[in-house]
SEZA-924476 format. One record per residue: residue in one letter; x, y, z of N, C-alpha, C, O in turn. Coordinates in steps of 0.1 Angstrom, whole numbers, plus 5000, padded with zeros to 4 digits. Layout:
% residues N
AXYZXYZXYZXYZ/...
//
This chain:
% residues 271
M752709514261753009554248754209654248754409734238/A755009654259756109744259757109714248757309604244/A757809824244758709804233759909714237760409714248/S760309634227761409544230762709614231762909724225/A763609574239764909634241765709634228766409724225/A765609524221766309514208765309524197764209464197/T765609604187764709634175765209554163766409564159/E764309484157764609404145764109484133763009534133/T764909494123764509564110763909454101764509354098/V762709484096762009394087761809464073761209574073/N762209404062761909454049760609394045760509274043/L759609474043758209424039757909464025757909584022/S757709374016757209404003755709414003755009324007/W755209533999753809574001753209603988753709683980/S752109543985751209583974750109673980749209613985/P750209803978749209893985747809853982747409833970/T747009853992745509823991744809874003745309864014/P743609944001742909984012742109874019741509884030/L742209754014741509634019742209564030741709474036/M743509604032744209544043744809654052746009674053/P743909734059744409854066745109824079745709914085/Q745109694083745809674096747309714096747809764106/I747909694085749409734084749509884085750409934093/E748609964079748710104079748410154094749010244099/I747410094100747010124114748210104123748610184131/A748809984122749909944130751110044128751810074138/L751410084116752410184114752110314120752910374126/A750910364117750510494122750510504137750810604143/K750110394144750010394159751210344166751210334178/G752210314158753510264164753410134170754210094179/Y752510044166752409914171753609824168754009734176/F754109844156755309764152756509804161757209714166/S756609934163757709974172757609924186758509884192/D756309924191756109874204756509724205756909674216/A756309654194756709504194758109484191758609374189/G758909594190760409574187760709554172761709494169/I759809604163760009584149760109714142759209804144/K761109734134761209854125760909804111761709724105/V759809844106759309804092759809904082759510014082/Q760509844072760909924060760109864049760309754044/R759109944044758109904035758609934021759010054018/I758509844012758909853998757709823989757109713989/N757209923982756009913974756209833961757209853954/F755209753958755209683945753809693939752809713946/P753709693925752409713919751409613922750209643923/S751809483925750909383928751509283938752709283940/G750709193943751109093952752108993945752908933952/R751908973932752808883925754208933926755108853928/E754409063923755809113924756309113938757509093940/A755409143948755809143962756309003966757308983973/F755608903961755908763964757208723957758108653963/E757508763945758708743938759908803945761008743946/A759708913951760808973959761108893972762208883976/L760008833978760208753989761008623985761908593992/L760608563975761308443970762708473966763608383968/G763008593961764308623956765208673967766408693965/G764708683980765508723991765708873993766508914002/Q765008953985765109103986764409153999764709254004/V763409074003762609114015762408994024762608884020/N761909024036761708914046760208874047759908764049/I759408974045757908964046757209014034757709114029/A756108954030755409004019753909004021753408914028/T753209094015751709094015751309054001751809093991/L750308964000749808913987748508843989748008824000/T747808823978746608743979746908593976748108563974/E745908513977746208373977746608313964747208203963/F746308383952746608323939748108313937748608203934/P748908413940750408393939750908293949751908223945/A750308283960750808183970750508043966751407963967/I749408023960749107883955750007853943750507743942/T750307953935751307923924752607893930753307793925/G753107963940754307933946754307793953755307723952/A753207753959753107623965753207513955753907413957/L752507533944752607433933754007413928754307303923/R754807523929756207513924757107473935758307463933/Q756607443947757407393958758407503962759507473966/Q758007633962758907733966758907763981757907733987/P760107803986760207814001759607944007760208054005/F758507934013757908044020756907984030756607864030/G756308074039755208024048754208134049754608254049/I753008104051751908194054751608204069751308104075/V751708324075751508334089750208404093749808394104/A749608464083748308534086747408554074747908584063/D746208534076745108564067744508694072743608684081/V745008804068744708934075743308994072742709044081/A742908984059741609044056741008964044741708904036/R739708984042739008914031738109014025737609104031/Y737808994012737009094004736209023993736708933987/R735009073992734209033980733809153973734309263976/R733009143963732409253955733509303945733709423944/T734009213937734909253926734109323915732909293913/R734709413908734009493897734709483884736009503883/A734009453874734509473860734009613857732909653859/I734909693850734509833848734709863833735709813827/S733809943827733909973813733210113811732810183820/S733110153798732510273794731310243786731310143778/A730310333786729110313778729410323763728710283755/K730610383760731010383746731310243740731310223728/Y731610153749732010023745730909913748730809823740/T730209923759729309823763728409873774728809953782/P727109823774726209863785726609793798726309843809/L727309683797727809613809726709583819726909613831/R725709513814724609473823724809333828724409303840/T725409243820725709113824727109073819727709153811/V727608953823728908913818728908893803730008913797/S727808863797727708843783728108973775728608963764/D728009083782728309213775729809233774730309323767/L730609143780732109143779732509063766733709073763/A731609003760732008913748732708993738732209093733/G733908943733734609003722735409123726736109173717/L735409163738736109283742737609253746737909143750/K738409353745739809343751739609393766739309513768/I740009303775739809333789741209343796741909243796/G741509453802742809473808742809433823741809453830/T743809363827744009323841745509293843746109253834/P746009303855747409253858747409103858746909043866/L748109053848748208903846749008843858749908903863/G748608713861749308643872748808683886749508653896/T747708753887747208803900745808743902745208673893/N745208773913743808723916742808783906741908713903/T743008903902742008963893742108883879741008863873/D743208853875743408773863742708633864742008593855/Y743008573875742308443878740808453878740108373872/Y740308553886738908573887738308603873737208553870/L738908683865738408713852738308593843737208573837/S739308503844739208383836738008293841737308233832/Q737808293854736708213859735408273856734408203853/L735308403856734008473853733608443839732508413836/L734608463830734308443815733908293813733008263805/S734708203819734508063817733108013821732407943815/A732708063833731408023839730208073830729208003829/A730408193824729408243815729508203801728708233792/K730508123798730808073784731008193775730408193764/V731708293779731908413772733408413767734308383775/S733608453755735008463749735408613748734708693742/A736508643755737008783754738608773755739108663758/E739208883751740708883751741208943764740909063767/R742008863772742608923784743908983780744708923774/V744109113784745209193780746009223793745409273803/K747309203792748209243804748409393804748909453795/V747909453816748009593818748409613832747809553841/S749409703835749809723849748709803856747909873850/P748609783870747509853877747410003874746310053873/V748510073874748410213872748010253858747610373856/D748110163848747810203834746410153830745910183819/L745610093839744310033835743410143831742810133820/I743210243839742210353836742610433824741810463815/P743910473823744310543811744210463798743710523788/A744410333799744310253787742810243783742510233771/L741910233793740510233790740010363784739210363775/L740510473789740110603783740610623769740010683761/R741810573766742410583753741710493743741810513731/G741010383748740410293739741310173735741010093726/D742510163742743410053739742709923743742909813738/I741909923754741109813759739709873761739409993761/Q738709773762737309823763736709793777735609833780/A737409723785737009703799738209663808739209633802/I738009673821739109643830738609563842737409583845/L739409483847739109413860740309453869741309383869/P740109563876741209623884741209563898740309493902/F742209603906742209573920741109653927740809763922/A740609603938739509673944740009813950741209833953/G739109903950739410033956739610143946739810263950/V739710113933739910213923738710263916738710343907/E737510203920736310243912735910393913735410443904/S736210453924735910593925736810683915736310773910/V738010633913738910703904738310683889738310773881/A737910563886737410523873736110603871735810653860/R735210613881734010683880734210833877733510883868/K735210893883735511033881736011053867735711143860/A736910953862737510973849736510953838736611023828/L735610853840734710823829733410903829732710913819/G733110963841731911043842730610973839730410863845/E729711023831728410963828728610833820727610753820/D729710803814729910683807730310563816730510453811/Y730610593828731010483838730010373838728810393841/R730410253837729610133839730410023847731610013845/D729709953855730409853862729509733865728309743864/L730109613867729409493869730009433882731209393882/K729209423892729709373905729409223907728509173901/S730309163914730109023917730708993931731809033934/D730008913938730508863951730708713951730808653962/S730908653939731008513938732408463942732608343944/Y733408553944734708513947735208593959735008713959/Q735908533968736408603980737908603980738608503979/Y738508723980739908743980740408723995739708764004/H741608663996742208664009743508744008744308713999/F743708834018744908914018745808854029745508854041/L747008804025747908714033749108784037749608884030/L749708744048751108784052751908664051751708564058/A753008674043753908554040755308594045755608714045/A756008494049757408514054758308424047758008314043/S759608464046760608374041760908264051760708274063/R761508154046761908044054763008084064763108034075/T763808184060764908224068764308294081764808274092/V763308374079762708444090762008344099762108344111/L761208254093760508154100761408064109761008024120/N762508024103763407934110764308004120764707944130/N764708124117765808184125765408304133766108354142/K764208364130763808484137762408484142761508564137/P762108384151760708374155760208504162759008524162/A761108584168760708704175760108804165759208884169/V760608804153760108894143758708854139757808944138/V758408734137757108684134756108714145755008764143/N756608684157755808714169755408864170754308904173/G756408954168756209094169755309144158754409224161/L755409094146754509134135753109104139752109184137/L752908974143751508934146750909004158749709044158/R751709034168751209114180750709254175749709294179/A751509314167751109444162749809444153749009524154/L749709334145748609324136747309294144746209334140/L747509214154746309174163745809304170744609324171/R746709394174746209514180745509604170744509664173/A746109614158745409694147744109634143743109704141/D744009494143742809434139741709464150740509484146/A742109464162741109494173740609634172739409664173/D741509734168741109874166740109874154739109944155/L740409804144739609804132738209754135737209804130/K738109644143736809584146736009684154734709684153/R736609754163735909854171735409974163734310024166/D736210014153735810134146736210114131737210184127/P735510034123735910004109735910134101736710154092/A734810214103734710334095735810434098736210514089/G736310434110737410524114738710494107739510584105/A738910364103740110324096740010344081740910384074/S738810304075738710314061737210304057736410234063/D736810384047735410384043735010244038733910204038/I736010174032735810044026735709934037735509814034/G736009964050736009874060734709784062734709674066/R733609844057732309774059732209654050731409564052/T733109654039733009534030734009434032734109334024/V734909454042736009364045735709284057735309334068/D735909154057735909064068737209064075738108984070/H737409144085738809154091738909044101738409044112/T739608944097739808824106741308794107742108824099/A741608734118743008704121743508584113742708514106/A744708544115745308444106744608314106744208264117/H744408254095743908114093742408104097741907984096/H741808204101740408194105739508184093739308284086/Q739008064090738508044076736908044076736308024065/G736308064087734908074087734207954082733107964076/R734707834084734207714080734107704064733307624059/R734807784057734907774043736007684039737007674046/P735907614027737007524023738207594017738607564006/Y738707694025739907764020740807784032740407794043/P742107774030742807754018742707614013742507524020/P742807594000742707463994743807374000744807424005/Q743707243998744707154004746107183999747107154006/T746207243987747507273981748307363991749507343992/L747707453998748407554006748707504020749507564027/R748007394025748107364039749607344044749907384055/P750407274036751807264041752607394042753607394049/W752007504037752707634037752107724048752607834050/L751107674055750507754066751307724079751507614083/V751707834085752407834097751607894109751608014110/S750907814116749907864126750507874140749907944148/A751607814143752107814157752307944163752007964174/P752908044155753108184162751808244166751708304177/L750808244157749508304161748808224172748208284181/R748908094171748308004182748808044195748108044205/A750108084196750708114209750208254214750108274226/L749808344205749308474209747808484210747308554219/A747108414201745608424201745008294195744708284183/A744908194204744508064199743208064193742907984183/D742308154197740908154191740908204177739908194170/A742008264172742108324159742508214149742608244137/V742908094154743407994145742307894142741607854151/D742207854129741307754125741507624133742707574132/P740507574140740807454148741107334140741707234146/D740907334127741207214119742707214115743107104110/L743407314117744807324113745707254124746907244122/
//
């Protein structure tokens, strides 16, 4: 794992989340530097914006969940997925006792529900309401405005990104209500531009080497990396646990060769 003589600079579009701590670990412990990679991280509110920056050529690498990736695949856009870095269940709808008791999905009926549209939470909310045959209004709200909008009464419930429930609980106090569900599993992906995949294989190799080291650290001591580590299935790229994911739509965009060369046992054998 000695540092490469030549250092490649990588622009990474990052949607901050505690559910994919491997990148933070690799940065903190210098694993990217050891692999000859200098990461310049650019924060975006959601994986959708991070993905758009990748497609627009502003960055080389992006973190995102599978919903924006599937949308890009359906549009035949140029990118590749090199790692399925982490997975998460236990999504929460959050509200206040002033608006609803929020004991079941039916308690969301007729409410204005804020969520970042075009993201996994938006998709999951639509599926949640549809499965329960509940009608509610989905309202576009940016991630940072969800809790303030709920407090003001502009909306009556939110479906936020994971990891913000402690902030919402503190803000709402005794009125805090949530509805948990593990019926949907999020996948946190690492995607690369076609330029990087075709012309800079050493960059992809270095990124994966660093993330594999961070993933090994996380498996040894999940609590040491993040309190939420216990709810995340930290798995390496494309390891699907015999689940029918990613759907057939994404298969042409999966690039497994770099990881296969580094850790063959981390690659789904069906790929």
